[in-house]
C-alpha positions in Angstrom: -22.1 -38.0 -11.7 -19.6 -40.1 -9.7 -18.9 -43.8 -9.9 -19.3 -45.7 -6.7 -15.9 -46.2 -5.0 -14.5 -43.3 -6.8 -14.3 -39.7 -5.2 -16.8 -37.1 -6.7 -15.8 -33.7 -8.2 -13.5 -31.6 -5.8 -15.3 -28.6 -4.4 -13.1 -25.6 -4.0 -12.7 -24.3 -0.3 -14.3 -20.9 0.0 -12.1 -17.9 0.0 -11.5 -16.3 3.3 -13.1 -13.0 3.9 -10.7 -10.1 4.0 -10.2 -8.4 7.4 -9.9 -5.0 5.6 -11.8 -4.8 2.0 -11.7 -1.3 0.3 -13.5 -1.4 -3.1 -13.0 1.8 -5.3 -12.8 4.0 -2.2 -12.2 7.6 -2.8 -12.1 10.8 -0.3 -12.4 14.3 -1.6 -12.1 17.5 0.3 -13.9 20.7 -0.8 -15.6 21.1 -4.0 -15.2 22.8 -7.3 -12.1 23.8 -8.6 -10.4 23.8 -5.2 -11.3 20.3 -4.4 -8.8 18.1 -3.1 -8.7 14.3 -4.0 -6.8 12.8 -1.3 -7.6 9.2 -2.1 -8.6 8.1 -5.7 -10.3 4.8 -6.3 -8.3 2.6 -3.8 -9.0 -1.2 -3.8 -7.2 -3.1 -1.2 -7.6 -6.3 0.7 -6.0 -7.3 3.8 -6.2 -11.0 5.0 -6.2 -12.1 8.6 -2.7 -12.7 10.0 -0.8 -10.4 7.5 1.7 -7.6 8.2 1.1 -4.8 5.8 2.8 -1.3 5.6 1.3 1.4 3.9 3.9 3.9 2.8 4.2 7.1 1.1 5.6 10.6 1.1 3.8 13.5 2.6 1.0 14.2 0.6 0.7 10.9 -0.8 -2.7 10.2 0.7 -1.5 7.6 3.5 -3.0 9.8 6.3 -6.4 10.0 4.9 -6.3 6.3 4.1 -5.4 5.8 8.1 -8.4 7.7 9.1 -10.7 5.9 6.7 -9.4 2.7 7.8 -9.9 3.8 11.5 -13.4 4.9 10.9 -12.4 8.4 11.7 -13.4 9.7 8.5 -16.1 8.6 5.7 -15.0 7.9 2.3 -16.7 10.3 -0.4 -17.5 7.0 -2.5 -16.7 3.2 -2.7 -17.2 0.6 -0.1 -15.5 -0.4 3.1 -16.1 -3.6 4.9 -14.2 -4.9 8.2 -14.3 -8.7 8.4 -17.2 -8.9 6.0 -19.2 -6.0 7.9 -20.2 -3.2 5.5 -19.5 0.2 7.4 -20.9 2.5 5.0 -24.3 3.0 6.0 -23.8 2.9 9.9 -24.4 5.8 12.2 -21.7 7.4 14.6 -22.8 5.2 17.5 -22.4 2.0 15.5 -19.2 3.1 14.1 -17.8 3.9 17.5 -18.8 0.3 18.5 -17.1 -1.1 15.4 -13.9 0.4 16.2 -13.8 -0.3 19.8 -14.5 -4.1 19.1 -12.7 -4.7 15.9 -9.9 -2.1 15.5 -7.0 -1.6 17.8 -5.4 1.9 17.5 -2.0 3.1 18.2 -1.2 6.6 17.4 2.2 8.5 17.0 1.5 10.5 20.1 0.5 7.7 22.5 -2.7 9.4 23.5 -2.3 8.0 27.1 -4.5 9.6 30.1 -1.7 11.1 32.3 -3.7 10.8 35.4 -4.2 7.2 35.0 -1.8 4.2 35.7 -0.7 2.0 32.8 -3.1 -0.6 34.0 -6.3 1.8 33.9 -5.2 3.2 30.5 -5.3 -0.2 29.0 -8.7 -0.8 30.4 -10.4 2.0 29.0 -11.6 0.1 25.9 -13.1 -2.5 28.0 -14.9 0.0 30.2 -16.5 1.4 26.8 -17.3 -2.1 26.2 -19.2 -2.5 29.4 -16.7 -5.4 30.8 -17.0 -5.8 34.7 -14.1 -4.5 36.6 -12.6 -7.9 37.9 -12.5 -9.0 34.3 -11.2 -5.8 32.7 -8.4 -5.9 35.2 -7.3 -9.6 34.3 -7.3 -8.8 30.7 -5.3 -5.4 30.9 -2.6 -7.4 32.9 -2.3 -9.7 30.3 -2.3 -7.4 27.7 0.6 -5.5 29.5 2.5 -8.9 30.0 2.3 -9.6 26.3 4.1 -6.2 25.5 6.7 -6.9 28.2 5.5 -4.3 30.9 3.6 -6.6 33.4 5.8 -5.1 36.3 4.9 -1.4 35.3 1.3 -1.7 35.5 0.8 0.8 38.4 3.0 3.5 36.9 1.8 6.6 35.5 2.6 7.7 31.8 5.0 10.2 33.2 7.0 7.7 35.0 7.5 5.7 31.8 10.0 6.1 29.0 8.7 6.9 25.3 9.1 3.4 24.2 7.0 2.0 27.5 4.4 4.6 26.9 4.1 3.3 23.3 4.0 -0.3 24.2 1.0 0.5 26.8 -0.6 2.3 23.8 -0.2 -1.0 22.0 -1.4 -3.1 25.1 -4.5 -0.9 25.2 -4.9 -1.7 21.4 -5.0 -5.3 21.8 -6.9 -5.7 25.1 -10.1 -6.0 23.1 -8.7 -8.7 20.8 -9.5 -6.5 17.7 -9.7 -8.2 14.1 -7.2 -5.3 13.1 -4.1 -3.6 14.9 -3.6 -0.3 13.1 -0.7 1.7 14.0 0.0 5.2 12.7 3.5 6.1 12.5 4.1 4.3 15.9 7.7 5.3 16.3 7.7 8.7 15.1 8.1 10.1 18.5 10.8 7.6 19.7 14.6 7.2 19.4 16.1 4.1 17.6 16.3 1.8 20.6 12.6 2.7 21.7 11.7 2.4 18.3 13.0 -1.1 18.0 11.4 -2.4 21.1 8.0 -1.1 19.8 8.5 -2.8 16.5 9.9 -6.0 18.4 6.4 -6.0 20.1 4.5 -5.8 16.6 6.6 -8.6 15.3 5.6 -10.8 18.0 1.9 -9.9 17.7 2.0 -10.7 14.2 3.9 -13.9 14.8 1.1 -14.8 17.2 -1.3 -14.5 14.3 -2.6 -10.8 14.7 -3.2 -8.8 11.7 -1.1 -5.6 11.7 -1.3 -2.7 9.4 1.3 0.1 9.8 1.1 3.6 8.3 4.6 4.9 7.8 7.1 6.9 5.9 10.1 5.3 7.5 12.0 2.4 5.8 13.0 1.3 9.2 9.5 0.6 10.1 8.3 -0.8 6.5 10.9 -3.5 6.7 9.3 -5.3 9.4 6.2 -5.9 7.4 5.7 -8.9 5.1 3.7 -6.7 2.6 4.3 -3.0 1.4 1.6 -1.0 -0.1 3.0 2.2 -1.5 0.6 5.4 -2.2 1.3 8.5 -4.2 -1.0 11.1 -5.2 -4.0 9.3 -3.6 -3.5 6.0 -5.4 -1.7 2.6 -4.9 1.1 2.6 -7.1 2.8 -0.6 -6.0 1.6 -3.7 -3.6 4.2 -6.2 -3.2 5.4 -9.1 -0.8 9.0 -8.6 0.9 10.8 -11.0 3.4 10.4 -9.1 6.8 13.5 -8.1 8.7 12.4 -10.4 11.8 12.8 -13.4 9.3 16.4 -12.3 8.1 18.9 -12.4 11.0 21.2 -10.5 9.2 18.7 -7.5 8.7 17.3 -8.0 12.2 20.8 -7.4 13.7 21.0 -4.2 11.7 17.5 -3.1 12.9 18.6 -3.6 16.4 21.5 -1.5 16.2 20.9 2.1 18.1 
């Protein structure tokens, strides 16, 4: 009971719902003695606005983790919630809708359609979402401007450099304003200068409040994250915060060198 004129008991604020919440997620390929346990009871929370790098050597399970996070593969056991939505019992159409609306995907190989301009490539998620053409074009142009390619909208992928193609892929990934921007080895096919331009875009998107998760084996990529999750043998073996390179002028200058 509170006394008149005095404040009552403090009610704690509700904890924010994680954008990504994996709970004891496992993935096993095959059965019997030849079964491969690629991911083993992984629990992971990523909150809105974080920049997280998931790192590990080949065979660590990070690629399988990427496919689970992107709804491209189903875990064998455990629960996965995106923005509080449990995706475990959804059919393929429902998963596709969640993927298109809540997850922006960036792949190592760009995955642009060579016969479409940069603008039309960026519009594709909006086409699948049923957005009318005038709005699609406006939003795609804004996304291209965000990644510094507003003047390259009419160019085909073959007329763009590798770094520019990957930035088009980033624009396509953010055009639907997804809850998560998920990038799989986003600089794997790029030289150091193009890599720096793409990572600079990811830094700016994070600074604008976007949630960014990068799967990588490259130290030069992981240093841009504010949190590093290390996988080994299908398990998370380390999860720690760090000062990202974008906040350290000395490190940033080094990262910009070709």
